mmCIF file of the C-alpha atoms, coordinates in Angstrom:
data_MODEL
# 
_entry.id   MODEL 
# 
loop_
_atom_site.group_PDB 
_atom_site.id 
_atom_site.type_symbol 
_atom_site.label_atom_id 
_atom_site.label_alt_id 
_atom_site.label_comp_id 
_atom_site.label_asym_id 
_atom_site.label_entity_id 
_atom_site.label_seq_id 
_atom_site.pdbx_PDB_ins_code 
_atom_site.Cartn_x 
_atom_site.Cartn_y 
_atom_site.Cartn_z 
_atom_site.occupancy 
_atom_site.B_iso_or_equiv 
_atom_site.pdbx_formal_charge 
_atom_site.auth_seq_id 
_atom_site.auth_comp_id 
_atom_site.auth_asym_id 
_atom_site.auth_atom_id 
_atom_site.pdbx_PDB_model_num 
ATOM 1   C CA . UNK A 1 1   ? 13.209  27.381 7.112  1.00 0.00 ? 1   UNK A CA 1 
ATOM 2   C CA . UNK A 1 2   ? 10.212  27.161 8.989  1.00 0.00 ? 2   UNK A CA 1 
ATOM 3   C CA . UNK A 1 3   ? 10.193  24.727 12.248 1.00 0.00 ? 3   UNK A CA 1 
ATOM 4   C CA . UNK A 1 4   ? 8.518   21.071 11.655 1.00 0.00 ? 4   UNK A CA 1 
ATOM 5   C CA . UNK A 1 5   ? 5.634   20.220 13.283 1.00 0.00 ? 5   UNK A CA 1 
ATOM 6   C CA . UNK A 1 6   ? 7.254   17.695 15.292 1.00 0.00 ? 6   UNK A CA 1 
ATOM 7   C CA . UNK A 1 7   ? 10.519  18.235 17.072 1.00 0.00 ? 7   UNK A CA 1 
ATOM 8   C CA . UNK A 1 8   ? 12.582  15.782 19.040 1.00 0.00 ? 8   UNK A CA 1 
ATOM 9   C CA . UNK A 1 9   ? 13.367  16.677 22.571 1.00 0.00 ? 9   UNK A CA 1 
ATOM 10  C CA . UNK A 1 10  ? 16.953  17.346 23.915 1.00 0.00 ? 10  UNK A CA 1 
ATOM 11  C CA . UNK A 1 11  ? 19.338  14.590 24.168 1.00 0.00 ? 11  UNK A CA 1 
ATOM 12  C CA . UNK A 1 12  ? 17.845  12.666 21.071 1.00 0.00 ? 12  UNK A CA 1 
ATOM 13  C CA . UNK A 1 13  ? 21.010  11.167 19.134 1.00 0.00 ? 13  UNK A CA 1 
ATOM 14  C CA . UNK A 1 14  ? 22.287  8.372  16.796 1.00 0.00 ? 14  UNK A CA 1 
ATOM 15  C CA . UNK A 1 15  ? 23.224  5.233  17.036 1.00 0.00 ? 15  UNK A CA 1 
ATOM 16  C CA . UNK A 1 16  ? 23.172  2.036  15.015 1.00 0.00 ? 16  UNK A CA 1 
ATOM 17  C CA . UNK A 1 17  ? 20.663  -0.708 14.796 1.00 0.00 ? 17  UNK A CA 1 
ATOM 18  C CA . UNK A 1 18  ? 21.943  -4.264 16.030 1.00 0.00 ? 18  UNK A CA 1 
ATOM 19  C CA . UNK A 1 19  ? 18.828  -6.354 16.665 1.00 0.00 ? 19  UNK A CA 1 
ATOM 20  C CA . UNK A 1 20  ? 15.095  -6.404 17.353 1.00 0.00 ? 20  UNK A CA 1 
ATOM 21  C CA . UNK A 1 21  ? 13.985  -8.814 20.260 1.00 0.00 ? 21  UNK A CA 1 
ATOM 22  C CA . UNK A 1 22  ? 10.253  -9.728 20.060 1.00 0.00 ? 22  UNK A CA 1 
ATOM 23  C CA . UNK A 1 23  ? 8.268   -6.544 19.346 1.00 0.00 ? 23  UNK A CA 1 
ATOM 24  C CA . UNK A 1 24  ? 9.054   -3.807 21.449 1.00 0.00 ? 24  UNK A CA 1 
ATOM 25  C CA . UNK A 1 25  ? 12.784  -4.204 22.368 1.00 0.00 ? 25  UNK A CA 1 
ATOM 26  C CA . UNK A 1 26  ? 15.324  -2.920 19.966 1.00 0.00 ? 26  UNK A CA 1 
ATOM 27  C CA . UNK A 1 27  ? 19.326  -3.144 20.679 1.00 0.00 ? 27  UNK A CA 1 
ATOM 28  C CA . UNK A 1 28  ? 21.440  -0.380 19.240 1.00 0.00 ? 28  UNK A CA 1 
ATOM 29  C CA . UNK A 1 29  ? 25.164  0.568  19.326 1.00 0.00 ? 29  UNK A CA 1 
ATOM 30  C CA . UNK A 1 30  ? 25.998  3.983  21.145 1.00 0.00 ? 30  UNK A CA 1 
ATOM 31  C CA . UNK A 1 31  ? 29.459  5.730  21.964 1.00 0.00 ? 31  UNK A CA 1 
ATOM 32  C CA . UNK A 1 32  ? 29.105  4.259  25.430 1.00 0.00 ? 32  UNK A CA 1 
ATOM 33  C CA . UNK A 1 33  ? 28.197  0.693  23.985 1.00 0.00 ? 33  UNK A CA 1 
ATOM 34  C CA . UNK A 1 34  ? 25.190  -1.348 23.342 1.00 0.00 ? 34  UNK A CA 1 
ATOM 35  C CA . UNK A 1 35  ? 21.993  -0.092 24.757 1.00 0.00 ? 35  UNK A CA 1 
ATOM 36  C CA . UNK A 1 36  ? 18.257  -1.653 24.748 1.00 0.00 ? 36  UNK A CA 1 
ATOM 37  C CA . UNK A 1 37  ? 15.967  0.760  23.548 1.00 0.00 ? 37  UNK A CA 1 
ATOM 38  C CA . UNK A 1 38  ? 12.072  0.704  23.368 1.00 0.00 ? 38  UNK A CA 1 
ATOM 39  C CA . UNK A 1 39  ? 9.985   0.976  20.240 1.00 0.00 ? 39  UNK A CA 1 
ATOM 40  C CA . UNK A 1 40  ? 6.314   1.202  19.900 1.00 0.00 ? 40  UNK A CA 1 
ATOM 41  C CA . UNK A 1 41  ? 6.001   0.073  16.661 1.00 0.00 ? 41  UNK A CA 1 
ATOM 42  C CA . UNK A 1 42  ? 4.414   -3.576 16.328 1.00 0.00 ? 42  UNK A CA 1 
ATOM 43  C CA . UNK A 1 43  ? 4.511   -3.951 12.800 1.00 0.00 ? 43  UNK A CA 1 
ATOM 44  C CA . UNK A 1 44  ? 7.230   -5.645 11.181 1.00 0.00 ? 44  UNK A CA 1 
ATOM 45  C CA . UNK A 1 45  ? 9.209   -2.860 9.964  1.00 0.00 ? 45  UNK A CA 1 
ATOM 46  C CA . UNK A 1 46  ? 9.970   -4.705 6.635  1.00 0.00 ? 46  UNK A CA 1 
ATOM 47  C CA . UNK A 1 47  ? 12.818  -3.825 4.958  1.00 0.00 ? 47  UNK A CA 1 
ATOM 48  C CA . UNK A 1 48  ? 13.967  -1.725 7.697  1.00 0.00 ? 48  UNK A CA 1 
ATOM 49  C CA . UNK A 1 49  ? 15.970  -3.411 10.146 1.00 0.00 ? 49  UNK A CA 1 
ATOM 50  C CA . UNK A 1 50  ? 19.254  -3.763 8.743  1.00 0.00 ? 50  UNK A CA 1 
ATOM 51  C CA . UNK A 1 51  ? 22.404  -4.413 11.004 1.00 0.00 ? 51  UNK A CA 1 
ATOM 52  C CA . UNK A 1 52  ? 24.455  -1.401 11.321 1.00 0.00 ? 52  UNK A CA 1 
ATOM 53  C CA . UNK A 1 53  ? 21.829  1.151  10.037 1.00 0.00 ? 53  UNK A CA 1 
ATOM 54  C CA . UNK A 1 54  ? 21.857  4.263  11.486 1.00 0.00 ? 54  UNK A CA 1 
ATOM 55  C CA . UNK A 1 55  ? 18.751  5.061  14.039 1.00 0.00 ? 55  UNK A CA 1 
ATOM 56  C CA . UNK A 1 56  ? 17.622  8.182  15.705 1.00 0.00 ? 56  UNK A CA 1 
ATOM 57  C CA . UNK A 1 57  ? 16.398  7.909  19.149 1.00 0.00 ? 57  UNK A CA 1 
ATOM 58  C CA . UNK A 1 58  ? 14.549  10.098 21.500 1.00 0.00 ? 58  UNK A CA 1 
ATOM 59  C CA . UNK A 1 59  ? 15.145  10.125 25.650 1.00 0.00 ? 59  UNK A CA 1 
ATOM 60  C CA . UNK A 1 60  ? 12.275  8.703  27.721 1.00 0.00 ? 60  UNK A CA 1 
ATOM 61  C CA . UNK A 1 61  ? 10.066  11.248 29.356 1.00 0.00 ? 61  UNK A CA 1 
ATOM 62  C CA . UNK A 1 62  ? 8.513   9.209  31.880 1.00 0.00 ? 62  UNK A CA 1 
ATOM 63  C CA . UNK A 1 63  ? 10.513  9.236  35.365 1.00 0.00 ? 63  UNK A CA 1 
ATOM 64  C CA . UNK A 1 64  ? 11.557  5.774  35.982 1.00 0.00 ? 64  UNK A CA 1 
ATOM 65  C CA . UNK A 1 65  ? 11.368  4.006  32.699 1.00 0.00 ? 65  UNK A CA 1 
ATOM 66  C CA . UNK A 1 66  ? 13.200  1.148  32.312 1.00 0.00 ? 66  UNK A CA 1 
ATOM 67  C CA . UNK A 1 67  ? 14.273  1.678  29.057 1.00 0.00 ? 67  UNK A CA 1 
ATOM 68  C CA . UNK A 1 68  ? 16.282  4.959  28.500 1.00 0.00 ? 68  UNK A CA 1 
ATOM 69  C CA . UNK A 1 69  ? 15.315  5.869  24.741 1.00 0.00 ? 69  UNK A CA 1 
ATOM 70  C CA . UNK A 1 70  ? 12.522  5.296  22.099 1.00 0.00 ? 70  UNK A CA 1 
ATOM 71  C CA . UNK A 1 71  ? 13.277  4.310  18.490 1.00 0.00 ? 71  UNK A CA 1 
ATOM 72  C CA . UNK A 1 72  ? 12.210  7.269  15.981 1.00 0.00 ? 72  UNK A CA 1 
ATOM 73  C CA . UNK A 1 73  ? 13.695  7.249  12.828 1.00 0.00 ? 73  UNK A CA 1 
ATOM 74  C CA . UNK A 1 74  ? 15.834  4.423  10.741 1.00 0.00 ? 74  UNK A CA 1 
ATOM 75  C CA . UNK A 1 75  ? 18.162  5.083  7.960  1.00 0.00 ? 75  UNK A CA 1 
ATOM 76  C CA . UNK A 1 76  ? 17.940  3.222  4.793  1.00 0.00 ? 76  UNK A CA 1 
ATOM 77  C CA . UNK A 1 77  ? 19.028  3.929  1.422  1.00 0.00 ? 77  UNK A CA 1 
ATOM 78  C CA . UNK A 1 78  ? 20.390  7.260  2.236  1.00 0.00 ? 78  UNK A CA 1 
ATOM 79  C CA . UNK A 1 79  ? 16.983  8.659  3.820  1.00 0.00 ? 79  UNK A CA 1 
ATOM 80  C CA . UNK A 1 80  ? 15.395  8.775  7.091  1.00 0.00 ? 80  UNK A CA 1 
ATOM 81  C CA . UNK A 1 81  ? 12.186  6.597  7.763  1.00 0.00 ? 81  UNK A CA 1 
ATOM 82  C CA . UNK A 1 82  ? 9.847   7.488  10.955 1.00 0.00 ? 82  UNK A CA 1 
ATOM 83  C CA . UNK A 1 83  ? 8.865   4.563  12.661 1.00 0.00 ? 83  UNK A CA 1 
ATOM 84  C CA . UNK A 1 84  ? 7.520   5.761  15.966 1.00 0.00 ? 84  UNK A CA 1 
ATOM 85  C CA . UNK A 1 85  ? 3.517   4.929  15.621 1.00 0.00 ? 85  UNK A CA 1 
ATOM 86  C CA . UNK A 1 86  ? 2.561   7.840  17.572 1.00 0.00 ? 86  UNK A CA 1 
ATOM 87  C CA . UNK A 1 87  ? 3.771   10.497 15.324 1.00 0.00 ? 87  UNK A CA 1 
ATOM 88  C CA . UNK A 1 88  ? 0.917   10.210 12.599 1.00 0.00 ? 88  UNK A CA 1 
ATOM 89  C CA . UNK A 1 89  ? -1.621  11.265 15.375 1.00 0.00 ? 89  UNK A CA 1 
ATOM 90  C CA . UNK A 1 90  ? 0.512   13.964 16.888 1.00 0.00 ? 90  UNK A CA 1 
ATOM 91  C CA . UNK A 1 91  ? 1.020   15.471 13.356 1.00 0.00 ? 91  UNK A CA 1 
ATOM 92  C CA . UNK A 1 92  ? -2.739  15.142 12.387 1.00 0.00 ? 92  UNK A CA 1 
ATOM 93  C CA . UNK A 1 93  ? -3.381  17.305 15.553 1.00 0.00 ? 93  UNK A CA 1 
ATOM 94  C CA . UNK A 1 94  ? -0.594  19.644 14.856 1.00 0.00 ? 94  UNK A CA 1 
ATOM 95  C CA . UNK A 1 95  ? -1.433  19.847 11.014 1.00 0.00 ? 95  UNK A CA 1 
ATOM 96  C CA . UNK A 1 96  ? -5.255  20.688 11.897 1.00 0.00 ? 96  UNK A CA 1 
ATOM 97  C CA . UNK A 1 97  ? -4.053  23.055 14.570 1.00 0.00 ? 97  UNK A CA 1 
ATOM 98  C CA . UNK A 1 98  ? -1.605  25.112 12.331 1.00 0.00 ? 98  UNK A CA 1 
ATOM 99  C CA . UNK A 1 99  ? -4.060  25.039 9.530  1.00 0.00 ? 99  UNK A CA 1 
ATOM 100 C CA . UNK A 1 100 ? -2.199  23.106 7.087  1.00 0.00 ? 100 UNK A CA 1 
ATOM 101 C CA . UNK A 1 101 ? -4.555  20.315 6.619  1.00 0.00 ? 101 UNK A CA 1 
ATOM 102 C CA . UNK A 1 102 ? -7.225  21.416 3.921  1.00 0.00 ? 102 UNK A CA 1 
ATOM 103 C CA . UNK A 1 103 ? -9.757  18.375 4.556  1.00 0.00 ? 103 UNK A CA 1 
ATOM 104 C CA . UNK A 1 104 ? -10.091 19.815 8.255  1.00 0.00 ? 104 UNK A CA 1 
ATOM 105 C CA . UNK A 1 105 ? -10.937 23.531 7.402  1.00 0.00 ? 105 UNK A CA 1 
ATOM 106 C CA . UNK A 1 106 ? -13.959 24.703 9.073  1.00 0.00 ? 106 UNK A CA 1 
ATOM 107 C CA . UNK A 1 107 ? -13.756 22.411 12.018 1.00 0.00 ? 107 UNK A CA 1 
ATOM 108 C CA . UNK A 1 108 ? -12.914 24.053 15.481 1.00 0.00 ? 108 UNK A CA 1 
ATOM 109 C CA . UNK A 1 109 ? -12.719 21.359 17.887 1.00 0.00 ? 109 UNK A CA 1 
ATOM 110 C CA . UNK A 1 110 ? -10.166 18.515 17.958 1.00 0.00 ? 110 UNK A CA 1 
ATOM 111 C CA . UNK A 1 111 ? -11.117 15.812 20.640 1.00 0.00 ? 111 UNK A CA 1 
ATOM 112 C CA . UNK A 1 112 ? -8.128  13.294 20.725 1.00 0.00 ? 112 UNK A CA 1 
ATOM 113 C CA . UNK A 1 113 ? -8.523  9.480  21.498 1.00 0.00 ? 113 UNK A CA 1 
ATOM 114 C CA . UNK A 1 114 ? -11.910 9.672  21.083 1.00 0.00 ? 114 UNK A CA 1 
ATOM 115 C CA . UNK A 1 115 ? -14.142 6.857  22.482 1.00 0.00 ? 115 UNK A CA 1 
ATOM 116 C CA . UNK A 1 116 ? -16.636 5.272  20.443 1.00 0.00 ? 116 UNK A CA 1 
ATOM 117 C CA . UNK A 1 117 ? -18.405 1.844  20.566 1.00 0.00 ? 117 UNK A CA 1 
ATOM 118 C CA . UNK A 1 118 ? -15.856 0.251  22.953 1.00 0.00 ? 118 UNK A CA 1 
ATOM 119 C CA . UNK A 1 119 ? -13.025 1.504  20.928 1.00 0.00 ? 119 UNK A CA 1 
ATOM 120 C CA . UNK A 1 120 ? -10.615 4.592  20.296 1.00 0.00 ? 120 UNK A CA 1 
ATOM 121 C CA . UNK A 1 121 ? -10.197 6.764  17.213 1.00 0.00 ? 121 UNK A CA 1 
ATOM 122 C CA . UNK A 1 122 ? -7.388  9.200  16.754 1.00 0.00 ? 122 UNK A CA 1 
ATOM 123 C CA . UNK A 1 123 ? -9.310  12.240 16.519 1.00 0.00 ? 123 UNK A CA 1 
ATOM 124 C CA . UNK A 1 124 ? -12.798 13.570 16.752 1.00 0.00 ? 124 UNK A CA 1 
ATOM 125 C CA . UNK A 1 125 ? -13.297 17.063 14.992 1.00 0.00 ? 125 UNK A CA 1 
ATOM 126 C CA . UNK A 1 126 ? -16.239 19.109 15.209 1.00 0.00 ? 126 UNK A CA 1 
ATOM 127 C CA . UNK A 1 127 ? -17.622 22.421 14.203 1.00 0.00 ? 127 UNK A CA 1 
ATOM 128 C CA . UNK A 1 128 ? -20.204 24.329 11.815 1.00 0.00 ? 128 UNK A CA 1 
ATOM 129 C CA . UNK A 1 129 ? -19.117 22.255 8.926  1.00 0.00 ? 129 UNK A CA 1 
ATOM 130 C CA . UNK A 1 130 ? -20.377 19.229 11.205 1.00 0.00 ? 130 UNK A CA 1 
ATOM 131 C CA . UNK A 1 131 ? -17.978 16.151 12.552 1.00 0.00 ? 131 UNK A CA 1 
ATOM 132 C CA . UNK A 1 132 ? -15.220 13.860 11.129 1.00 0.00 ? 132 UNK A CA 1 
ATOM 133 C CA . UNK A 1 133 ? -13.952 10.708 12.893 1.00 0.00 ? 133 UNK A CA 1 
ATOM 134 C CA . UNK A 1 134 ? -10.413 10.145 11.737 1.00 0.00 ? 134 UNK A CA 1 
ATOM 135 C CA . UNK A 1 135 ? -7.950  7.393  12.326 1.00 0.00 ? 135 UNK A CA 1 
ATOM 136 C CA . UNK A 1 136 ? -4.366  7.708  11.831 1.00 0.00 ? 136 UNK A CA 1 
ATOM 137 C CA . UNK A 1 137 ? -2.069  5.002  10.454 1.00 0.00 ? 137 UNK A CA 1 
ATOM 138 C CA . UNK A 1 138 ? 1.732   4.999  10.257 1.00 0.00 ? 138 UNK A CA 1 
ATOM 139 C CA . UNK A 1 139 ? 3.015   3.808  6.499  1.00 0.00 ? 139 UNK A CA 1 
ATOM 140 C CA . UNK A 1 140 ? 6.857   2.691  6.302  1.00 0.00 ? 140 UNK A CA 1 
ATOM 141 C CA . UNK A 1 141 ? 6.758   0.484  3.451  1.00 0.00 ? 141 UNK A CA 1 
ATOM 142 C CA . UNK A 1 142 ? 7.214   0.953  -0.253 1.00 0.00 ? 142 UNK A CA 1 
ATOM 143 C CA . UNK A 1 143 ? 7.048   -1.562 -3.160 1.00 0.00 ? 143 UNK A CA 1 
ATOM 144 C CA . UNK A 1 144 ? 7.312   -0.600 -6.846 1.00 0.00 ? 144 UNK A CA 1 
ATOM 145 C CA . UNK A 1 145 ? 7.008   3.104  -5.567 1.00 0.00 ? 145 UNK A CA 1 
ATOM 146 C CA . UNK A 1 146 ? 3.737   2.540  -3.888 1.00 0.00 ? 146 UNK A CA 1 
ATOM 147 C CA . UNK A 1 147 ? 3.787   3.502  -0.365 1.00 0.00 ? 147 UNK A CA 1 
ATOM 148 C CA . UNK A 1 148 ? 1.497   0.633  1.130  1.00 0.00 ? 148 UNK A CA 1 
ATOM 149 C CA . UNK A 1 149 ? -0.051  -0.212 4.385  1.00 0.00 ? 149 UNK A CA 1 
ATOM 150 C CA . UNK A 1 150 ? 0.002   -2.465 6.720  1.00 0.00 ? 150 UNK A CA 1 
ATOM 151 C CA . UNK A 1 151 ? 3.346   -4.464 6.751  1.00 0.00 ? 151 UNK A CA 1 
ATOM 152 C CA . UNK A 1 152 ? 1.922   -7.119 8.858  1.00 0.00 ? 152 UNK A CA 1 
ATOM 153 C CA . UNK A 1 153 ? -1.762  -8.607 9.190  1.00 0.00 ? 153 UNK A CA 1 
ATOM 154 C CA . UNK A 1 154 ? -3.918  -6.115 11.451 1.00 0.00 ? 154 UNK A CA 1 
ATOM 155 C CA . UNK A 1 155 ? -6.762  -7.283 12.851 1.00 0.00 ? 155 UNK A CA 1 
ATOM 156 C CA . UNK A 1 156 ? -6.786  -3.718 14.655 1.00 0.00 ? 156 UNK A CA 1 
ATOM 157 C CA . UNK A 1 157 ? -6.906  -2.033 11.354 1.00 0.00 ? 157 UNK A CA 1 
ATOM 158 C CA . UNK A 1 158 ? -9.617  -3.895 9.875  1.00 0.00 ? 158 UNK A CA 1 
ATOM 159 C CA . UNK A 1 159 ? -11.828 -3.210 13.085 1.00 0.00 ? 159 UNK A CA 1 
ATOM 160 C CA . UNK A 1 160 ? -10.715 0.401  12.597 1.00 0.00 ? 160 UNK A CA 1 
ATOM 161 C CA . UNK A 1 161 ? -12.020 0.266  8.711  1.00 0.00 ? 161 UNK A CA 1 
ATOM 162 C CA . UNK A 1 162 ? -15.421 -1.561 9.793  1.00 0.00 ? 162 UNK A CA 1 
ATOM 163 C CA . UNK A 1 163 ? -15.864 1.073  12.803 1.00 0.00 ? 163 UNK A CA 1 
ATOM 164 C CA . UNK A 1 164 ? -15.368 4.095  10.280 1.00 0.00 ? 164 UNK A CA 1 
ATOM 165 C CA . UNK A 1 165 ? -17.722 2.544  7.873  1.00 0.00 ? 165 UNK A CA 1 
ATOM 166 C CA . UNK A 1 166 ? -20.378 2.158  10.464 1.00 0.00 ? 166 UNK A CA 1 
ATOM 167 C CA . UNK A 1 167 ? -19.827 5.830  11.854 1.00 0.00 ? 167 UNK A CA 1 
ATOM 168 C CA . UNK A 1 168 ? -20.574 7.363  8.158  1.00 0.00 ? 168 UNK A CA 1 
ATOM 169 C CA . UNK A 1 169 ? -23.798 9.552  8.391  1.00 0.00 ? 169 UNK A CA 1 
ATOM 170 C CA . UNK A 1 170 ? -25.179 12.674 6.770  1.00 0.00 ? 170 UNK A CA 1 
ATOM 171 C CA . UNK A 1 171 ? -24.035 14.300 9.822  1.00 0.00 ? 171 UNK A CA 1 
ATOM 172 C CA . UNK A 1 172 ? -20.397 12.833 10.029 1.00 0.00 ? 172 UNK A CA 1 
ATOM 173 C CA . UNK A 1 173 ? -17.720 12.368 7.914  1.00 0.00 ? 173 UNK A CA 1 
ATOM 174 C CA . UNK A 1 174 ? -14.673 9.577  8.340  1.00 0.00 ? 174 UNK A CA 1 
ATOM 175 C CA . UNK A 1 175 ? -11.622 9.420  7.392  1.00 0.00 ? 175 UNK A CA 1 
ATOM 176 C CA . UNK A 1 176 ? -8.546  7.350  7.468  1.00 0.00 ? 176 UNK A CA 1 
ATOM 177 C CA . UNK A 1 177 ? -4.924  9.489  7.688  1.00 0.00 ? 177 UNK A CA 1 
ATOM 178 C CA . UNK A 1 178 ? -1.732  7.531  6.568  1.00 0.00 ? 178 UNK A CA 1 
ATOM 179 C CA . UNK A 1 179 ? 1.170   9.352  7.425  1.00 0.00 ? 179 UNK A CA 1 
ATOM 180 C CA . UNK A 1 180 ? 4.088   8.077  4.747  1.00 0.00 ? 180 UNK A CA 1 
ATOM 181 C CA . UNK A 1 181 ? 7.083   8.631  6.688  1.00 0.00 ? 181 UNK A CA 1 
ATOM 182 C CA . UNK A 1 182 ? 9.637   8.060  3.792  1.00 0.00 ? 182 UNK A CA 1 
ATOM 183 C CA . UNK A 1 183 ? 9.988   9.970  0.692  1.00 0.00 ? 183 UNK A CA 1 
ATOM 184 C CA . UNK A 1 184 ? 10.207  7.139  -2.281 1.00 0.00 ? 184 UNK A CA 1 
ATOM 185 C CA . UNK A 1 185 ? 6.569   6.142  -2.485 1.00 0.00 ? 185 UNK A CA 1 
ATOM 186 C CA . UNK A 1 186 ? 4.767   8.048  -5.685 1.00 0.00 ? 186 UNK A CA 1 
ATOM 187 C CA . UNK A 1 187 ? 1.384   6.869  -4.526 1.00 0.00 ? 187 UNK A CA 1 
ATOM 188 C CA . UNK A 1 188 ? -0.512  4.981  -1.840 1.00 0.00 ? 188 UNK A CA 1 
ATOM 189 C CA . UNK A 1 189 ? -2.643  1.763  -1.565 1.00 0.00 ? 189 UNK A CA 1 
ATOM 190 C CA . UNK A 1 190 ? -3.524  -0.927 0.798  1.00 0.00 ? 190 UNK A CA 1 
ATOM 191 C CA . UNK A 1 191 ? -0.700  -3.638 0.955  1.00 0.00 ? 191 UNK A CA 1 
ATOM 192 C CA . UNK A 1 192 ? -3.026  -6.969 -0.114 1.00 0.00 ? 192 UNK A CA 1 
ATOM 193 C CA . UNK A 1 193 ? 0.218   -8.790 -0.537 1.00 0.00 ? 193 UNK A CA 1 
ATOM 194 C CA . UNK A 1 194 ? 0.338   -8.759 3.629  1.00 0.00 ? 194 UNK A CA 1 
ATOM 195 C CA . UNK A 1 195 ? -2.821  -8.552 4.364  1.00 0.00 ? 195 UNK A CA 1 
ATOM 196 C CA . UNK A 1 196 ? -5.603  -9.244 1.747  1.00 0.00 ? 196 UNK A CA 1 
ATOM 197 C CA . UNK A 1 197 ? -8.675  -8.757 3.944  1.00 0.00 ? 197 UNK A CA 1 
ATOM 198 C CA . UNK A 1 198 ? -7.442  -5.204 5.010  1.00 0.00 ? 198 UNK A CA 1 
ATOM 199 C CA . UNK A 1 199 ? -7.042  -4.415 1.557  1.00 0.00 ? 199 UNK A CA 1 
ATOM 200 C CA . UNK A 1 200 ? -10.408 -5.401 0.556  1.00 0.00 ? 200 UNK A CA 1 
ATOM 201 C CA . UNK A 1 201 ? -11.967 -3.499 3.646  1.00 0.00 ? 201 UNK A CA 1 
ATOM 202 C CA . UNK A 1 202 ? -10.175 -0.722 2.451  1.00 0.00 ? 202 UNK A CA 1 
ATOM 203 C CA . UNK A 1 203 ? -11.812 -0.463 -1.046 1.00 0.00 ? 203 UNK A CA 1 
ATOM 204 C CA . UNK A 1 204 ? -14.949 -1.177 0.159  1.00 0.00 ? 204 UNK A CA 1 
ATOM 205 C CA . UNK A 1 205 ? -14.601 1.376  2.994  1.00 0.00 ? 205 UNK A CA 1 
ATOM 206 C CA . UNK A 1 206 ? -13.770 3.646  0.233  1.00 0.00 ? 206 UNK A CA 1 
ATOM 207 C CA . UNK A 1 207 ? -16.916 3.024  -1.743 1.00 0.00 ? 207 UNK A CA 1 
ATOM 208 C CA . UNK A 1 208 ? -18.987 3.445  1.555  1.00 0.00 ? 208 UNK A CA 1 
ATOM 209 C CA . UNK A 1 209 ? -17.691 6.776  1.672  1.00 0.00 ? 209 UNK A CA 1 
ATOM 210 C CA . UNK A 1 210 ? -14.551 6.502  4.116  1.00 0.00 ? 210 UNK A CA 1 
ATOM 211 C CA . UNK A 1 211 ? -12.110 9.445  3.011  1.00 0.00 ? 211 UNK A CA 1 
ATOM 212 C CA . UNK A 1 212 ? -8.622  8.468  2.437  1.00 0.00 ? 212 UNK A CA 1 
ATOM 213 C CA . UNK A 1 213 ? -5.972  11.212 3.348  1.00 0.00 ? 213 UNK A CA 1 
ATOM 214 C CA . UNK A 1 214 ? -2.481  9.866  2.467  1.00 0.00 ? 214 UNK A CA 1 
ATOM 215 C CA . UNK A 1 215 ? 0.036   12.328 3.023  1.00 0.00 ? 215 UNK A CA 1 
ATOM 216 C CA . UNK A 1 216 ? 3.767   12.227 3.105  1.00 0.00 ? 216 UNK A CA 1 
ATOM 217 C CA . UNK A 1 217 ? 5.921   13.190 5.688  1.00 0.00 ? 217 UNK A CA 1 
ATOM 218 C CA . UNK A 1 218 ? 9.301   15.442 5.686  1.00 0.00 ? 218 UNK A CA 1 
ATOM 219 C CA . UNK A 1 219 ? 11.595  13.099 7.882  1.00 0.00 ? 219 UNK A CA 1 
ATOM 220 C CA . UNK A 1 220 ? 15.049  14.174 9.310  1.00 0.00 ? 220 UNK A CA 1 
ATOM 221 C CA . UNK A 1 221 ? 16.470  14.376 12.762 1.00 0.00 ? 221 UNK A CA 1 
ATOM 222 C CA . UNK A 1 222 ? 15.728  18.138 12.758 1.00 0.00 ? 222 UNK A CA 1 
ATOM 223 C CA . UNK A 1 223 ? 12.049  16.834 13.168 1.00 0.00 ? 223 UNK A CA 1 
ATOM 224 C CA . UNK A 1 224 ? 8.817   15.683 11.129 1.00 0.00 ? 224 UNK A CA 1 
ATOM 225 C CA . UNK A 1 225 ? 6.869   17.770 8.951  1.00 0.00 ? 225 UNK A CA 1 
ATOM 226 C CA . UNK A 1 226 ? 3.774   17.512 6.993  1.00 0.00 ? 226 UNK A CA 1 
ATOM 227 C CA . UNK A 1 227 ? 4.352   17.051 3.111  1.00 0.00 ? 227 UNK A CA 1 
ATOM 228 C CA . UNK A 1 228 ? 2.175   16.948 0.141  1.00 0.00 ? 228 UNK A CA 1 
ATOM 229 C CA . UNK A 1 229 ? -0.900  14.527 -0.416 1.00 0.00 ? 229 UNK A CA 1 
ATOM 230 C CA . UNK A 1 230 ? -0.324  11.479 -2.466 1.00 0.00 ? 230 UNK A CA 1 
ATOM 231 C CA . UNK A 1 231 ? -2.536  10.040 -5.232 1.00 0.00 ? 231 UNK A CA 1 
ATOM 232 C CA . UNK A 1 232 ? -4.105  6.745  -4.553 1.00 0.00 ? 232 UNK A CA 1 
ATOM 233 C CA . UNK A 1 233 ? -2.928  3.817  -6.611 1.00 0.00 ? 233 UNK A CA 1 
ATOM 234 C CA . UNK A 1 234 ? -5.157  1.822  -8.842 1.00 0.00 ? 234 UNK A CA 1 
ATOM 235 C CA . UNK A 1 235 ? -7.144  -0.830 -7.345 1.00 0.00 ? 235 UNK A CA 1 
ATOM 236 C CA . UNK A 1 236 ? -5.605  -4.368 -8.102 1.00 0.00 ? 236 UNK A CA 1 
ATOM 237 C CA . UNK A 1 237 ? -8.016  -6.996 -9.269 1.00 0.00 ? 237 UNK A CA 1 
ATOM 238 C CA . UNK A 1 238 ? -7.253  -9.532 -6.708 1.00 0.00 ? 238 UNK A CA 1 
ATOM 239 C CA . UNK A 1 239 ? -8.712  -7.262 -4.091 1.00 0.00 ? 239 UNK A CA 1 
ATOM 240 C CA . UNK A 1 240 ? -12.112 -6.895 -5.612 1.00 0.00 ? 240 UNK A CA 1 
ATOM 241 C CA . UNK A 1 241 ? -14.865 -8.524 -4.289 1.00 0.00 ? 241 UNK A CA 1 
# 
């Protein structure tokens, strides 16, 4: 068995979910008692935050950080779901680095957190084949077997779609990399029932040449790996202009 592209540091361990407070605080039950830990997921994590659910958390690596752990995974319906929103851009880079992402073949330079127009995108790739701007998104919601993004209204996500459309040119490809961190979605689409404006921009951007790369992640406490690419769900009439 090959090692996953992303592994968790020593000291990562299980706990039980108790509650979420505000956006970035989660309380969990450990063998030593209740502990407050950090979550970087600003979305709703709809359907995941069930009291008593198993979670997987990694130890803080920043010296002196107040919260000792970061929430990585939540277990629901017998499977693990990855909720760390840093995972998609980390996996994007490592999939490119290991040659496992066909869409990036022929691009030999990867610049992370690339600045453009007073904003940042998760990756800028360049090489003999030209250039690609890529934004990475974390997908943790599935409805009717469709993996869907976002799970809360995202003005930042809307801005990224508009930015990608503006960057598309004969010399530059643009793409959204959606990492679906659960196994039960059979296809991918925008969550128009959560954020209709994002869904409208999603389909408009696709028509304008923004590439959509929806990939399933293979998620477990052993680490996170890149799984198969998923097809797009059909466009719903409600999202058409």
